[in-house]
C-alpha positions in Angstrom: 32.4 -7.8 -24.6 34.0 -8.8 -21.2 31.6 -9.4 -18.4 31.5 -6.5 -15.9 33.0 -6.7 -12.5 30.3 -6.2 -10.0 30.4 -4.4 -6.6 27.3 -4.5 -4.5 27.7 -2.0 -1.7 24.9 -2.6 0.8 24.5 -0.1 3.6 22.8 -0.8 6.9 20.0 1.6 8.1 21.0 4.5 5.8 18.0 6.8 5.2 17.3 8.1 1.8 17.5 11.7 3.2 21.0 11.0 4.5 22.5 11.1 1.0 23.0 14.6 -0.3 22.4 13.9 -3.9 18.9 12.6 -3.0 18.2 15.2 -0.4 19.2 18.8 -1.3 18.4 19.8 2.2 20.6 17.2 3.8 23.0 18.5 6.5 25.4 15.7 5.6 27.6 16.2 2.5 28.1 12.7 1.1 30.5 13.9 -1.5 31.7 10.4 -2.5 28.3 8.8 -2.9 27.3 11.9 -4.8 30.4 11.4 -7.0 29.1 7.9 -7.8 25.7 9.3 -8.7 27.3 11.8 -11.2 28.9 8.8 -12.9 25.8 6.6 -13.0 22.0 6.6 -12.5 20.0 7.5 -9.4 16.8 5.6 -8.7 14.3 7.7 -6.7 11.6 5.0 -6.4 13.8 2.0 -5.3 12.8 -0.3 -2.5 14.1 -3.0 -0.2 11.7 -5.9 0.1 11.3 -5.2 3.8 11.8 -2.4 6.3 14.2 -4.6 8.3 17.7 -6.0 7.6 17.5 -9.8 7.7 14.4 -10.1 5.4 15.7 -7.4 3.0 19.0 -9.3 2.7 17.0 -12.4 1.9 15.1 -10.6 -0.9 18.3 -9.0 -2.3 20.3 -12.2 -2.6 17.4 -14.6 -3.6 15.3 -12.4 -5.9 12.3 -13.6 -3.8 10.0 -11.7 -1.5 11.2 -12.3 2.1 7.7 -13.1 3.5 8.0 -16.5 1.6 10.8 -17.6 3.9 10.4 -19.2 7.3 10.9 -15.7 8.9 7.5 -14.0 8.8 8.4 -11.0 11.1 11.3 -9.2 12.8 15.0 -10.3 12.2 17.0 -13.3 13.3 19.6 -13.1 16.1 23.3 -13.4 15.6 23.5 -17.0 16.7 20.6 -18.2 14.5 20.8 -21.1 12.0 20.7 -20.3 8.4 17.6 -18.7 6.9 18.0 -19.1 3.2 16.7 -22.5 2.1 19.7 -24.8 1.5 18.7 -25.8 -2.0 18.0 -22.2 -3.1 20.2 -20.5 -5.6 21.4 -17.0 -4.8 22.8 -14.2 -6.9 26.3 -15.4 -5.9 25.5 -18.8 -7.3 24.4 -17.3 -10.5 27.6 -15.3 -10.9 29.9 -18.1 -9.8 28.3 -20.3 -12.4 29.0 -17.6 -15.0 32.8 -17.5 -14.3 33.0 -14.9 -11.5 35.2 -14.9 -8.5 32.8 -14.2 -5.6 33.4 -12.7 -2.2 31.2 -11.3 0.7 32.8 -9.1 3.3 30.8 -7.5 6.1 27.5 -8.2 7.8 25.9 -11.5 6.8 22.8 -11.6 9.1 21.1 -14.5 7.3 22.1 -17.1 9.8 24.8 -19.7 10.0 24.6 -23.3 11.2 26.9 -23.0 14.1 28.4 -26.1 15.8 26.5 -26.4 19.0 27.5 -27.7 22.4 25.1 -30.0 24.3 24.5 -27.2 26.9 25.1 -23.5 27.5 28.5 -23.1 28.9 27.9 -20.3 31.5 30.8 -21.3 33.6 33.3 -20.7 30.8 32.3 -17.1 30.7 32.0 -16.6 34.5 28.2 -16.4 34.4 25.9 -17.5 37.2 23.8 -20.4 35.8 20.9 -20.0 38.2 20.6 -16.2 37.6 20.9 -16.5 33.8 18.6 -19.5 33.4 15.8 -17.5 35.1 16.1 -15.1 32.1 16.6 -17.6 29.3 13.6 -18.6 27.2 12.3 -22.1 26.6 13.0 -21.8 22.8 15.7 -19.8 21.0 14.6 -17.8 18.0 16.3 -18.9 14.9 17.1 -22.5 16.1 15.2 -23.9 14.4 12.2 -21.7 14.9 12.0 -18.3 13.3 8.5 -17.3 14.6 8.0 -14.4 16.9 6.7 -16.5 19.7 10.1 -17.8 20.5 12.4 -16.1 23.1 15.7 -14.3 23.0 18.7 -15.6 25.1 19.8 -13.2 27.7 23.5 -13.8 26.8 24.1 -14.5 23.2 26.4 -17.4 22.0 27.1 -19.4 25.2 26.3 -22.8 23.6 28.4 -22.5 20.4 31.6 -24.5 19.9 33.9 -21.9 18.3 36.7 -24.4 17.7 34.6 -26.2 15.0 33.6 -25.0 11.6 30.2 -23.6 10.7 28.2 -26.2 8.9 26.3 -23.8 6.6 27.3 -20.3 5.9 28.1 -17.8 3.1 30.4 -20.2 1.3 27.5 -22.6 0.8 25.5 -19.8 -0.8 27.9 -19.2 -3.7 30.7 -17.1 -2.2 34.2 -18.3 -2.7 35.4 -16.2 0.2 33.7 -14.6 3.3 35.0 -12.4 6.0 32.6 -10.8 8.4 30.2 -11.1 11.3 27.1 -13.1 11.9 25.0 -10.0 12.3 25.1 -6.3 13.2 27.8 -4.5 15.2 25.5 -4.6 18.3 24.6 -8.3 18.0 26.5 -11.1 19.6 28.3 -13.4 19.5 31.1 -11.0 18.9 33.5 -13.0 16.7 34.8 -12.6 13.2 34.2 -15.4 10.8 36.4 -16.3 7.8 34.8 -18.6 5.4 33.2 -21.3 7.6 35.4 -20.9 10.6 35.4 -18.5 13.6 38.8 -16.8 13.7 39.1 -17.0 17.5 37.3 -18.2 20.5 35.3 -15.9 22.8 36.7 -15.7 26.3 34.5 -13.1 28.0 31.1 -11.3 27.9 30.5 -7.7 26.8 27.4 -5.6 26.3 24.2 -4.6 27.9 21.4 -7.0 28.9 18.7 -4.5 28.3 19.2 -2.3 25.2 16.6 -0.6 23.0 16.7 -0.8 19.2 13.7 1.5 19.0 14.3 4.6 21.0 17.4 6.9 21.2 18.2 6.4 24.9 21.5 4.8 24.2 22.6 4.7 20.5 26.1 3.5 21.5 24.9 0.3 23.3 25.4 -3.3 22.2 23.6 -6.4 23.4 25.0 -8.9 25.9 27.1 -11.6 24.2 30.2 -13.6 24.3 33.2 -11.9 22.7 36.6 -12.7 21.3 39.5 -10.8 22.9 40.3 -8.7 19.8 36.7 -8.0 18.8 36.0 -4.2 18.7 32.7 -2.9 17.2 34.5 0.5 17.0 37.4 -0.7 14.9 35.7 -3.5 12.9 34.3 -1.4 10.1 37.7 0.0 9.3 39.2 -3.5 9.5 36.7 -4.9 7.0 37.2 -1.9 4.7 40.9 -2.7 4.6 40.0 -6.3 3.6 37.8 -5.0 0.8 40.7 -2.9 -0.5 43.1 -5.9 -0.2 40.8 -8.3 -2.1 40.2 -5.7 -4.8 44.0 -5.5 -5.2 44.1 -9.3 -5.6 41.3 -9.3 -8.2 43.0 -6.5 -10.1 46.4 -8.2 -10.0 45.0 -11.5 -11.3 42.7 -9.8 -13.8 39.8 -11.7 -12.3 36.2 -11.0 -13.2 34.7 -10.6 -9.8 31.5 -10.1 -7.7 32.2 -8.3 -4.4 29.2 -8.2 -2.1 30.0 -5.6 0.6 27.2 -5.6 3.2 28.7 -2.7 5.2 27.9 -2.5 9.0 27.4 1.3 8.8 25.3 3.1 9.9 23.6 0.6 12.2 24.1 1.0 15.9 26.2 1.3 17.9 26.7 4.9 16.5 30.4 5.2 17.2 32.2 7.0 14.4 36.0 6.9 14.2 37.8 9.7 15.8 38.9 11.1 12.4 35.2 11.8 11.5 34.0 13.2 14.8 32.6 16.7 14.5 32.9 16.7 10.7 29.2 16.7 9.9 28.2 19.4 12.4 25.1 17.5 13.5 26.5 14.9 15.8 27.7 11.3 15.9 25.1 10.0 13.4 26.1 12.5 10.7 29.8 11.7 11.4 29.0 8.0 11.0 27.5 8.6 7.6 30.6 10.5 6.6 32.7 7.5 7.6 30.5 5.3 5.3 30.9 7.9 2.5 34.7 7.7 2.8 34.6 4.0 2.2 32.7 4.5 -1.0 35.3 7.1 -2.1 38.2 4.8 -1.4 36.6 2.1 -3.6 35.9 4.5 -6.5 39.5 5.7 -6.3 40.8 2.2 -6.4 38.8 1.3 -9.5 40.0 4.6 -11.1 43.6 3.9 -10.3 43.4 0.4 -11.8 41.6 1.8 -14.9 38.6 -0.6 -14.4 35.8 1.8 -13.2 34.2 1.7 -16.7 34.3 -2.1 -16.6 32.6 -2.3 -13.2 28.9 -2.5 -12.4 28.8 -0.5 -9.1 25.6 -0.8 -7.1 25.0 1.3 -4.0 21.9 1.0 -1.8 20.7 0.4 1.7 18.8 -2.5 3.5 16.0 -0.4 5.0 15.2 3.1 6.3 16.9 5.1 9.0 16.8 3.6 12.5 14.9 5.5 15.2 17.8 5.0 17.7 19.7 7.8 16.1 17.4 10.5 17.5 15.3 11.5 14.6 13.6 14.5 16.3 16.9 15.9 17.5 18.3 15.6 13.9 15.2 17.5 12.6 15.8 20.2 15.1 19.2 20.6 13.5 17.6 20.8 10.1 18.3 17.2 8.9 15.5 14.8 8.0 16.8 11.2 7.3 13.5 10.1 5.7 13.1 13.3 3.7 9.4 13.8 2.8 8.6 10.2 3.3 6.6 9.0 6.3 8.2 6.6 8.8 11.5 4.9 9.4 13.1 1.5 9.8 10.4 -1.2 10.6 7.6 0.9 9.1 5.5 -0.2 6.2 5.3 3.5 5.1 7.8 4.7 2.5 10.4 5.8 4.9 10.8 2.2 6.0 11.9 0.8 2.7 12.5 3.5 0.0 16.3 3.4 -0.5 19.0 5.7 -1.9 20.0 3.5 -4.9 22.7 4.4 -7.3 24.0 2.2 -10.1 27.0 2.9 -12.3 28.1 1.0 -15.3 29.4 3.4 -18.0 29.2 0.8 -20.8 25.4 1.0 -20.8 24.3 3.5 -18.1 24.6 7.2 -19.1 26.3 9.2 -16.4 24.4 11.8 -14.3 20.9 10.3 -15.1 17.9 9.7 -12.9 15.1 7.1 -13.1 11.8 7.7 -11.3 10.5 4.2 -12.1 9.6 1.7 -9.3 12.1 -1.0 -8.7 12.8 -3.6 -6.0 16.1 -5.0 -4.6 14.7 -8.4 -5.6 15.1 -7.2 -9.2 18.9 -7.3 -9.2 18.9 -11.0 -9.7 17.0 -11.0 -13.0 18.6 -7.7 -14.2 22.1 -9.1 -13.8 21.1 -12.4 -15.4 19.7 -10.6 -18.4 22.9 -8.5 -18.7 25.0 -11.7 -18.7 22.6 -13.7 -20.9 22.2 -16.2 -18.1 19.2 -18.4 -17.6 17.1 -18.5 -14.4 15.3 -21.7 -13.4 11.6 -21.7 -12.6 12.2 -22.2 -8.9 14.6 -19.2 -8.5 14.1 -15.4 -8.3 10.3 -15.8 -8.3 9.8 -12.1 -7.5 12.5 -10.6 -9.7 11.9 -8.4 -12.7 14.7 -7.2 -15.0 15.4 -3.5 -14.8 18.0 -3.6 -17.7 15.8 -1.4 -20.0 15.9 1.3 -17.3 19.7 1.0 -17.1 19.8 1.5 -20.8 17.8 4.7 -20.5 14.3 3.6 -21.5 11.6 5.8 -19.9 9.0 3.0 -19.4 7.9 1.2 -16.2 9.3 -2.3 -15.7 7.1 -3.1 -12.7 3.4 -2.7 -12.4 3.4 -3.5 -8.7 5.6 -4.2 -5.7 5.1 -5.8 -2.3 6.7 -4.7 1.0 6.8 -6.1 4.6 7.1 -4.3 7.9 8.7 -5.0 11.2 5.8 -7.2 12.4 5.6 -8.9 9.0 2.5 -7.0 7.9 2.3 -6.5 4.1 1.6 -3.7 1.6 1.0 -3.9 -2.1 1.4 -1.0 -4.5 0.2 -0.9 -8.1 1.3 2.2 -9.9 0.7 5.0 -7.4 -2.0 3.2 -5.4 -0.6 1.6 -2.2 -2.7 -0.6 0.1 -1.4 -1.4 3.7 -2.7 -4.5 5.4 -1.5 -3.9 9.0 -2.2 -1.4 11.8 0.1 1.2 13.3 2.6 1.2 10.4 3.6 -2.4 11.1 5.2 -2.0 14.5 2.6 -3.8 16.7 4.0 -7.2 17.8 2.3 -7.4 21.2 -0.9 -9.1 20.2 -2.6 -12.1 21.6 -2.0 -15.4 19.8 -5.5 -16.1 18.5 -7.3 -15.6 15.2 -9.5 -12.8 16.4 -6.5 -10.8 17.5 -4.7 -11.6 14.2 -7.6 -10.2 12.3 -7.5 -7.0 14.3 -3.9 -6.3 13.6 -3.5 -7.7 10.0 -6.2 -6.2 7.8 -6.6 -3.6 5.1 -6.2 -0.3 7.0 -4.7 2.3 4.8 -4.8 3.3 1.1 -2.8 6.1 -0.5 -2.3 7.7 -3.9 1.4 8.3 -3.8 1.2 10.5 -6.9 -0.8 13.0 -4.9 0.3 12.1 -1.4 3.9 11.0 -1.3 4.0 11.5 2.5 1.1 9.2 3.1 -0.9 11.6 5.2 -4.4 11.2 3.6 -5.8 7.7 4.0 -8.5 7.2 1.4 -9.4 3.6 2.0 -13.0 4.5 2.8 -13.3 6.5 -0.4 -12.0 3.9 -2.8 -13.0 0.4 -1.5 -13.0 -1.1 -5.0 -9.3 -0.2 -5.4 -8.5 -1.6 -2.0 -10.3 -4.8 -2.9 -8.6 -5.2 -6.2 -5.1 -4.8 -4.6 -6.0 -7.2 -1.9 -7.0 -9.9 -4.4 -3.8 -9.3 -6.4 -1.7 -9.8 -3.3 -3.6 -12.9 -2.4 -2.9 -14.3 -5.8 0.9 -13.6 -5.4 0.8 -15.4 -2.1 -1.1 -18.5 -3.2 1.1 -18.9 -6.4 4.3 -18.5 -4.4 5.5 -16.0 -7.0 4.7 -12.6 -8.6 6.2 -13.4 -12.0 5.1 -15.8 -14.7 6.0 -19.4 -14.2 5.2 -22.5 -12.4 3.6 -22.0 -8.9 6.1 -22.4 -6.0 5.5 -23.2 -2.3 6.0 -20.7 0.4 7.8 -21.8 3.6 5.6 -22.3 6.7 5.8 -20.1 9.8 7.7 -21.8 12.7 7.1 -22.8 15.4 3.3 -22.1 15.5 2.5 -22.4 11.9 0.1 -19.4 12.3 1.5 -17.0 9.6 -1.0 -14.5 11.2 0.1 -11.8 8.8 -2.3 -13.4 6.3 -5.3 -13.2 8.6 -7.0 -10.7 6.1 -7.3 -13.5 3.5 -10.8 -15.0 3.2 -9.3 -18.5 3.1 -6.6 -17.8 5.6 -7.2 -20.8 7.9 -7.4 -23.3 5.1 -4.2 -22.0 3.5 -2.1 -22.2 6.7 -3.5 -25.6 7.5 -2.4 -26.8 4.1 1.1 -25.4 4.6 1.3 -27.1 8.1 0.0 -30.5 7.0 2.6 -33.1 7.7 4.4 -30.9 10.2 2.1 -31.6 13.2 5.0 -33.0 15.3 7.1 -29.8 15.1 6.8 -27.5 18.1 
């Protein structure tokens, strides 16, 4: 049997309640995503590895929990160096080695090793050096430090040489072709990258030096960054959709077996739907933006149908984390729409609304159409599932947190995972076994403003909440004081997964250390916390 073509459509900030086949009370009619569900399987207990986009993308492509990387909290900026370890195999590597043509089109947000100038070129962009340098940090997050003690440049991208190729990007992680952006629509530098080369050189600065990615005060804003003259956050999603359709035409014409990774920019801010969708949802710009996303899915389905290859294609649709709070969640609820449905929280939260995703998988050769699976799965599982589908081997130092879901795809009604680990915006962790879920951070995982000492770490990162999701899916009734033995059991299990560097059988692997401090404070709840981080840091004393 011919290997399936594979399309991985990865949305940005789409809430599970935004998709009408998952949320019967949704005010947004996602007719095309629903159409995909009718031809495949819906997963109601499907999770990103993190409640934020960079780490969840890491988990998706590597089959490894994101907290094992150098990024222990938050996301990387658009001008960051690459996050995925340079010797690590990705899902794209696996497929390329098995005869696939591979392409990634859209939002990368896993870092690129840009060619850097010796200094920040403020003069080129008409910026006042003295004024800007008062606002610039000592260190820049993501170069080479991913820790949350490093600063954020006031103007993004002034020290990059855009006439030179990127030293390490998507092409080095298994993709034959890449067209897209370094990060989100609202993150500079505002340039389009094709393969390892910026397509044009920025000539001016655009954006706002003080935007919020938490509240809904200005959902159309973008951060301050250098920009290429033709770069338009408004038009870019349509431009990349056109490229997706073009590359599909090429694959179809050449009868290629292909893997198309489509990390779509929608529906991350800025919330600026195309004119043709405005007013269509009846609940404002965000609903209209979701309909724009939905139309892209429909165009791809139609293309596969026209070519007669839909049945030969594994079509995976999901999102990177929960809905963003910038969209005005309270205002949407007043209009009768709840993007998180009955689940507590949203993007960044350790609660279910932060990472439970609207996942649909269609492959008619083995997945019965119109079916639903209620079994727990993780984005990290796609690596092992696809490997098993292809009969491909996985080395011991790859996909350490990936468990095959193939039996679920074939219709078996039996759990494939006994547990799952999540991380929040501040890098705090939770572990769930069956329906029991233990949270090891305060405030849902949003608190990042703590003092940098061990005492403070232990106040923020500790077992705080325990829920029985079978009885309390909305996580309203914290029973940690009633079941201390269950909390302790889950804590010990998570500790084992951390120390072994994996949650699957196999040889123990090493986690990456936290940079620049080496603290990895999110593990302060562990009884041997200090000894463990000291061991990870040994030999790196000269790094700042």
